[in-house]
Structure formats: C-alpha cells, structure tokens
C-alpha positions as CSV (number, residue, x, y, z in Angstrom):
1,M,56.2,-59.7,29.5
2,T,53.6,-58.5,27.0
3,A,50.0,-57.6,27.7
4,E,48.9,-60.5,25.5
5,S,50.8,-63.1,27.6
6,T,49.2,-61.9,30.9
7,I,45.6,-62.2,29.7
8,S,43.9,-65.4,30.9
9,P,41.4,-67.1,28.6
10,A,37.8,-66.1,29.4
11,R,36.1,-68.5,31.7
12,H,32.4,-69.3,31.2
13,A,30.1,-70.1,34.0
14,P,29.1,-73.8,34.2
15,A,26.1,-74.2,31.9
16,L,24.0,-76.2,34.4
17,L,25.0,-74.4,37.6
18,G,22.2,-74.6,40.1
19,Q,20.2,-77.1,38.1
20,T,19.3,-80.7,38.9
21,V,19.6,-83.5,36.4
22,V,17.9,-86.9,36.9
23,I,19.3,-89.8,34.9
24,I,17.4,-93.0,34.7
25,G,20.0,-95.7,33.9
26,G,22.9,-93.7,35.2
27,S,25.4,-96.2,36.5
28,A,27.2,-97.1,33.2
29,G,27.7,-96.2,29.6
30,I,25.8,-93.2,28.2
31,G,23.9,-92.4,31.4
32,L,27.1,-92.4,33.5
33,E,29.0,-90.3,31.0
34,T,26.1,-87.8,30.9
35,A,26.1,-87.6,34.7
36,R,29.8,-86.9,34.7
37,R,29.4,-84.1,32.1
38,A,26.4,-82.6,33.9
39,R,28.5,-82.5,37.1
40,E,31.3,-80.8,35.3
41,E,28.8,-78.2,34.2
42,G,27.7,-77.5,37.8
43,A,24.5,-79.6,38.0
44,A,23.3,-81.6,41.0
45,V,22.7,-85.2,39.8
46,I,20.2,-87.9,40.9
47,L,20.9,-91.3,39.5
48,T,18.8,-94.5,39.2
49,A,19.9,-98.0,38.1
50,R,19.1,-101.6,38.8
51,D,22.5,-102.7,40.1
52,P,22.8,-101.3,43.7
53,E,26.5,-102.0,44.2
54,R,27.6,-100.3,41.0
55,L,25.2,-97.4,41.6
56,H,26.6,-96.9,45.0
57,H,30.2,-96.6,43.7
58,V,29.0,-94.1,41.0
59,G,27.1,-92.1,43.6
60,L,30.3,-91.8,45.7
61,E,32.4,-90.8,42.6
62,L,30.0,-88.1,41.5
63,G,28.6,-87.0,44.8
64,A,25.2,-87.9,43.5
65,R,21.9,-88.9,45.1
66,I,21.0,-92.5,44.1
67,A,18.0,-94.8,44.0
68,A,18.4,-98.5,43.0
69,F,15.4,-100.0,41.3
70,D,14.2,-101.4,37.9
71,A,12.7,-98.5,36.0
72,T,10.2,-100.8,34.3
73,D,8.7,-101.4,37.7
74,F,6.3,-98.5,37.1
75,E,4.9,-98.5,40.6
76,R,8.4,-98.1,42.0
77,L,9.2,-95.5,39.3
78,G,6.1,-93.5,40.4
79,R,7.2,-93.5,44.0
80,F,10.7,-92.3,42.9
81,F,9.2,-89.3,41.1
82,D,6.7,-88.6,43.9
83,E,9.7,-88.4,46.4
84,L,11.9,-86.2,44.2
85,P,12.5,-82.7,45.5
86,A,10.7,-80.2,43.3
87,P,11.6,-78.7,41.1
88,I,14.1,-80.5,38.9
89,D,15.4,-79.3,35.6
90,H,16.2,-82.2,33.3
91,V,15.6,-86.0,32.9
92,L,17.5,-88.4,30.7
93,V,16.0,-91.8,30.2
94,T,18.4,-94.5,28.9
95,G,17.6,-98.2,28.6
96,P,18.7,-101.6,27.5
97,G,19.9,-102.3,24.0
98,P,17.3,-103.0,21.3
99,Y,15.8,-106.4,20.8
100,Y,16.5,-107.6,17.2
101,A,14.5,-110.7,16.1
102,P,12.7,-111.8,13.0
103,L,9.0,-112.6,13.5
104,A,9.6,-116.4,13.4
105,E,12.1,-116.1,16.2
106,L,10.3,-113.5,18.3
107,D,10.3,-114.2,22.0
108,F,7.1,-112.5,23.2
109,D,8.2,-112.2,26.8
110,K,11.4,-110.4,25.7
111,A,9.3,-108.3,23.3
112,R,7.0,-107.1,26.1
113,R,10.0,-106.1,28.2
114,D,11.3,-104.2,25.2
115,V,8.1,-102.4,24.7
116,D,8.0,-101.6,28.4
117,A,11.6,-100.2,28.3
118,H,11.4,-98.3,25.1
119,L,7.8,-97.1,24.8
120,F,6.0,-97.3,28.1
121,L,8.9,-96.1,30.2
122,P,9.1,-92.8,28.4
123,L,5.4,-92.4,28.7
124,Q,5.4,-93.1,32.4
125,V,8.3,-90.6,32.9
126,A,6.5,-88.0,30.8
127,R,3.4,-88.3,32.9
128,K,5.3,-88.1,36.2
129,A,7.4,-85.1,35.0
130,T,4.4,-82.8,35.2
131,G,4.8,-80.7,38.3
132,K,8.4,-81.8,38.8
133,V,10.3,-80.4,35.9
134,R,10.7,-76.6,35.6
135,P,9.1,-74.8,32.6
136,G,11.8,-74.9,29.9
137,G,13.4,-78.0,31.4
138,T,14.1,-81.1,29.4
139,L,13.0,-84.7,29.0
140,L,15.5,-86.6,26.9
141,F,14.8,-90.1,25.6
142,M,17.2,-92.6,24.0
143,G,16.3,-94.3,20.7
144,G,18.3,-95.7,17.8
145,T,18.8,-95.6,14.1
146,G,19.4,-99.3,13.4
147,G,15.7,-100.1,13.4
148,R,15.0,-97.9,10.4
149,R,16.1,-100.8,8.2
150,P,13.1,-103.1,7.6
151,A,15.4,-106.1,7.8
152,A,16.0,-105.3,11.5
153,G,12.8,-107.0,12.5
154,A,9.1,-106.0,13.0
155,L,9.3,-105.1,16.7
156,I,12.4,-102.9,16.6
157,T,11.3,-101.2,13.4
158,A,7.9,-100.4,14.9
159,L,9.5,-99.0,18.1
160,T,12.0,-97.0,16.2
161,A,9.2,-95.3,14.1
162,A,7.1,-94.7,17.2
163,L,9.6,-92.8,19.3
164,P,10.0,-89.7,17.1
165,A,6.2,-89.4,16.8
166,L,5.9,-89.8,20.6
167,T,8.5,-87.1,21.1
168,R,6.7,-84.6,18.9
169,N,3.4,-85.2,20.6
170,L,4.8,-85.0,24.1
171,A,6.6,-81.7,23.2
172,L,3.2,-80.2,22.6
173,E,1.4,-81.9,25.5
174,L,4.0,-81.1,28.1
175,A,5.0,-77.6,26.9
176,P,6.8,-75.5,28.1
177,I,8.8,-78.6,29.3
178,R,10.9,-79.5,26.3
179,V,11.1,-83.1,24.9
180,N,13.7,-84.4,22.6
181,L,15.0,-87.8,21.3
182,L,18.6,-89.0,20.9
183,A,18.8,-91.6,18.1
184,A,22.1,-93.4,18.4
185,G,23.8,-96.0,16.2
186,F,26.5,-98.3,17.6
187,V,28.0,-96.7,20.8
188,D,31.1,-98.3,22.4
189,T,29.6,-99.0,25.8
190,P,29.9,-101.9,28.3
191,L,26.4,-103.0,27.0
192,S,27.8,-103.3,23.5
193,A,30.7,-105.3,24.8
194,T,28.3,-107.7,26.6
195,L,26.1,-108.1,23.5
196,L,29.0,-108.6,21.0
197,G,31.5,-110.5,23.1
198,E,34.4,-111.7,21.1
199,Q,33.1,-109.9,18.0
200,L,33.5,-106.4,19.6
201,D,37.0,-105.7,18.3
202,A,36.0,-106.7,14.8
203,R,33.0,-104.4,14.9
204,R,35.1,-101.5,16.2
205,E,37.6,-102.0,13.4
206,Q,34.8,-102.2,10.8
207,L,33.3,-98.9,12.0
208,R,36.6,-97.2,12.1
209,T,37.1,-98.2,8.5
210,T,33.7,-97.4,7.1
211,L,32.2,-94.5,9.1
212,P,32.6,-91.1,7.6
213,I,34.0,-89.8,10.9
214,R,36.7,-92.6,10.8
215,R,36.2,-93.5,14.5
216,V,33.7,-95.2,16.8
217,V,31.0,-93.2,18.6
218,G,31.5,-93.3,22.3
219,P,29.4,-92.4,25.4
220,A,31.1,-89.0,25.6
221,D,29.7,-88.1,22.2
222,I,26.1,-88.8,23.3
223,A,26.7,-87.1,26.6
224,A,27.9,-83.9,24.9
225,L,24.7,-83.8,22.8
226,A,22.5,-84.5,25.8
227,V,24.0,-81.7,27.8
228,H,23.7,-79.3,24.8
229,L,20.0,-80.1,24.5
230,M,19.5,-79.4,28.2
231,T,21.0,-76.0,27.8
232,N,19.6,-75.0,24.4
233,T,16.1,-73.8,25.3
234,A,15.0,-73.3,21.6
235,V,14.9,-77.0,20.9
236,T,11.9,-79.3,21.4
237,G,10.1,-82.1,19.7
238,A,13.2,-83.1,17.7
239,T,15.0,-86.3,17.0
240,F,18.8,-86.1,16.8
241,D,20.7,-88.8,14.9
242,I,24.1,-89.4,16.4
243,D,25.7,-92.4,14.7
244,G,28.8,-91.1,13.0
245,G,27.2,-91.5,9.6
246,Q,26.4,-95.2,10.1
247,Q,23.1,-94.9,8.2
248,L,24.9,-93.6,5.2
249,V,27.2,-96.5,4.7
250,E,25.3,-99.6,5.9
251,G,22.4,-101.2,4.1
C-alpha cells in the first residue's frame, strides 16, 4: 500500500458551526433547501412558515426550532424577533412569488399584499434585526430578475427596482450587519409548480433548451449561494443575479 493511498482527503470544519440561522418561509422550496444546507454546515436553525403541519414535519426532519405564523402579520413578526435568543447570526427572508399584472387588470388588494411581502417585510425584519444579529452577520432578502422587463407590469417592475436600492441603504444603516439580495429567475420549486400547473413541464423544457447553463435552476442553487453569502464576510450591499442566464435569452 502506497503512502498516497493511505492519506485521507482533508476535511474542513463546517462553515456555520456554532452559528444560528433564521429562515422566514422555511418549510418548502428555497427556504427549506437553505435550512438543510445550513444544518449540513453545522448551524442551528430556526424556521417560520404559515402552514403549521408542514412546518412541524420540517422541524422534526432538521431538528429545528419552529414558529408558525404569517410573516406579513407584522405585530406577530415583532413578537417572534423579541422572543428570539440573542444573538443570532443570519436571517434569510423568502416570500411568495411575484404578482404580475398590467395596470388595467391590477387587483389592489393583491398588490398591497405583494408590497407587504416584498418591501415592508424586509424593512420590518431589518428593524428587528438590530440587537439580535451579531456584528458581521447577514440579512438575506429574496428578489427576482423578471420584473426588470417593463412589460412585466408596473407593480413588479417598481418592486424589482426598489429592492437593490433598499439593500444598499440597509447595508450602510445596519453596518456591521451585512445585507445582501438574491435576485432569482425561474426556480423549480413547489410554488412554481402551483403557479404553472400543467404548463410546468413545458416551461422546464423551454429553459433546458434556451438557458446558457442548459438546465433549470433549482432550490439547491439558491441555497448554495445563500450559505456562501452567510460565510463570506467581505460582501454587503450587493445584489446577486442567479437565473442561469435567463435575462440574456428572454426579451
């Protein structure tokens, strides 16, 4: 037996060992996959979601603390943060899919809920993070790239433009807490399946054919980037596009 064959590959310490990650919207899709990856990297995980039954199962799977509530109930969100053990290290905020509608068809009740979920929720989390997140810890918000096309609709276009600016501002206001934004294109999640229904397979095939990466972006791709940003302490105030090159090939 040679010396080379007896040497084991170097093992690196888990990147989030001893840290605590809070994921708002952590029972499915991107949030769940990020929770799994964070656990693999040694983190303790605290999850919130609206569906108590699904959240309970995920909590058992991951050995995570859980709290079932609607994050856009800002009074309840505030109590959740007040009751968190301090300090924590990272917070990921996911949310519902974007609301696409032209002005003539805009449902203002849905629009208000969308503004709550994609603009006021990050603001509320940012305010509550003070005193809870360690210096150098991370706030991660989810945005998208589809709303950069004017044809997507006035509301989603406005929110898409607002989130990078919000991220940059909060990175200064909350320093040394770091604040970053993940801007995703189509991600193959249960939410996408619900929204597209019978059109899901056709959409997948279209993306496999047209995207430069020749595959569909999945929750694990977003989770890998999220965990990287939790561990890379040089990054703040930035927006990271993660869409497999979707913007390059779609008008």
